[in-house]
C-alpha positions in Angstrom: 0.0 0.0 0.0 1.4 3.4 -0.9 1.7 5.9 1.9 -0.4 9.0 1.3 1.0 12.4 2.5 -1.3 14.8 4.3 0.4 17.9 2.8 2.4 18.8 -0.3 5.2 19.8 2.0 5.3 16.3 3.5 5.3 14.8 0.0 8.2 17.1 -1.0 10.3 16.1 2.0 9.6 12.4 1.1 10.7 13.2 -2.5 14.1 14.5 -1.3 14.5 11.7 1.2 13.9 9.1 -1.5 16.3 11.0 -3.8 19.0 10.9 -1.0 18.5 7.2 -0.4 18.3 6.3 -4.1 15.1 4.4 -3.3 13.2 3.9 -6.6 10.1 2.3 -5.0 9.7 5.2 -2.5 10.3 7.7 -5.3 7.7 6.3 -7.6 5.1 5.9 -4.8 5.2 9.7 -4.6 4.2 10.4 -8.2 0.7 10.9 -9.4 -0.9 7.8 -11.1 -1.3 9.8 -14.2 0.4 9.5 -17.6 0.3 13.4 -17.7 3.1 13.4 -15.0 6.2 15.3 -16.3 9.8 15.3 -15.0 12.7 17.5 -16.3 16.1 16.7 -14.7 18.8 19.4 -15.2 20.3 19.0 -18.6 18.0 16.2 -19.5 15.0 15.8 -21.8 11.4 16.3 -20.8 10.0 13.0 -19.6 6.2 12.4 -19.9 4.4 9.6 -18.1 5.3 7.3 -15.3 7.2 4.8 -17.4 9.7 7.4 -18.7 10.0 9.0 -15.2 10.6 5.6 -13.6 13.4 4.8 -16.2 15.2 8.0 -15.5 15.2 7.6 -11.7 16.3 3.9 -12.2 19.3 5.2 -14.2 20.1 8.0 -11.7 19.9 5.7 -8.7 22.1 3.1 -10.3 25.0 5.2 -9.0 23.4 5.8 -5.5 21.4 8.5 -4.0 21.6 12.2 -4.7 21.8 14.5 -1.7 20.2 17.9 -2.2 20.0 20.9 0.1 16.7 22.7 -0.4 16.6 26.5 0.0 14.4 29.5 -0.8 11.1 27.7 -0.9 8.2 29.8 -2.2 4.9 28.0 -2.1 1.4 28.6 -3.6 -1.5 26.4 -2.6 -5.2 25.8 -3.4 -7.5 23.0 -2.2 -6.1 20.4 -4.6 -2.9 21.9 -6.2 0.3 23.2 -4.7 3.2 24.8 -6.6 6.6 25.0 -5.0 9.4 27.1 -6.5 12.8 26.4 -4.8 16.5 26.2 -5.2 18.3 22.9 -5.0 22.0 23.0 -4.0 23.8 19.9 -5.2 27.5 19.2 -4.6 29.1 18.0 -7.8 32.5 16.3 -8.1 34.4 17.7 -11.0 38.0 17.8 -12.2 38.6 20.8 -10.0 37.1 19.2 -6.9 33.7 19.7 -5.3 31.6 22.6 -6.4 28.0 23.6 -5.5 25.6 23.9 -8.3 22.3 25.7 -7.8 19.3 24.3 -9.6 16.1 26.3 -9.9 13.2 23.8 -9.4 9.4 23.8 -9.6 7.5 21.0 -8.0 3.8 20.7 -8.7 1.7 18.6 -6.4 -2.0 17.4 -6.7 -4.3 16.1 -4.1 -5.8 12.8 -5.2 -7.2 9.8 -3.3 -6.8 11.6 0.1 -3.2 12.4 -0.2 -0.7 14.6 -2.1 1.3 13.4 -5.1 3.9 14.9 -7.4 2.6 15.8 -10.9 5.5 17.8 -12.2 9.2 18.1 -11.2 11.1 20.6 -13.4 14.7 21.5 -12.6 17.2 23.6 -14.5 20.6 25.0 -13.6 20.5 28.6 -12.3 22.4 31.1 -14.4 22.7 33.5 -11.5 23.2 33.1 -7.8 19.5 33.4 -7.1 19.7 32.5 -3.5 21.8 35.5 -2.7 18.8 37.8 -2.7 16.0 35.2 -2.3 13.5 35.5 0.5 12.8 32.3 2.4 9.2 31.3 2.6 7.8 32.0 6.0 6.0 28.6 6.3 9.0 26.5 5.3 9.3 23.6 7.8 12.4 23.5 10.1 12.9 19.8 9.2 13.6 20.5 5.5 16.4 18.0 4.5 19.8 19.6 4.7 22.1 17.2 2.9 25.4 17.7 1.2 27.9 15.4 -0.5 26.2 14.2 -3.6 27.4 11.2 -5.6 26.3 12.0 -9.1 26.9 10.2 -12.4 28.2 13.1 -14.4 29.0 12.3 -18.0 32.1 14.0 -19.3 33.3 13.9 -22.9 36.7 12.3 -23.3 39.1 15.1 -24.0 42.8 14.4 -24.6 43.6 18.0 -25.2 41.9 21.2 -23.9 43.6 23.3 -26.5 40.9 25.3 -28.4 38.2 24.3 -26.0 36.0 27.1 -24.7 36.6 28.1 -21.1 34.1 26.5 -18.7 31.5 28.9 -17.3 31.8 28.5 -13.5 28.0 29.0 -13.1 27.3 26.0 -15.2 27.7 22.4 -14.0 29.9 19.9 -15.8 28.4 18.3 -18.9 25.8 15.7 -18.0 22.6 15.2 -16.0 22.6 16.2 -12.3 19.5 14.3 -11.3 
């Protein structure tokens, strides 16, 4: 039996806990039973439907969980829909060591069957340091996950020689999908 979450905030906390643990069953139990579900991982294609979303998380979790620090949550709610705009901070291991990447994320939740489920997760790399001036949402829970130290499967092109290669933009993550 799938656990139903009484609030969108509880469903969101469960989403990031499942992400950190790399638990595919818990992750997919959070998603709406709807083929209209959409997921956009940073740097990845738009995934529509549970089958595509399940496959993407299976691939991501093959390398372990992804630990994410959630910040600057801004929430809007109605009786059956909640939209959360937030910043995900993800530690990425690169050639130059560990760097924090900020990902601008929108999570859309719907209430169905007495509980809240994820309908949309859309995440993209921030072009600016958005959290520098971001206001924290007043009703953000104190027990929001605060994880650091991600293990991510970052794909890098094999490059024997950096000569002629454009200089990396420090605001952009290394090539590949973050989550």
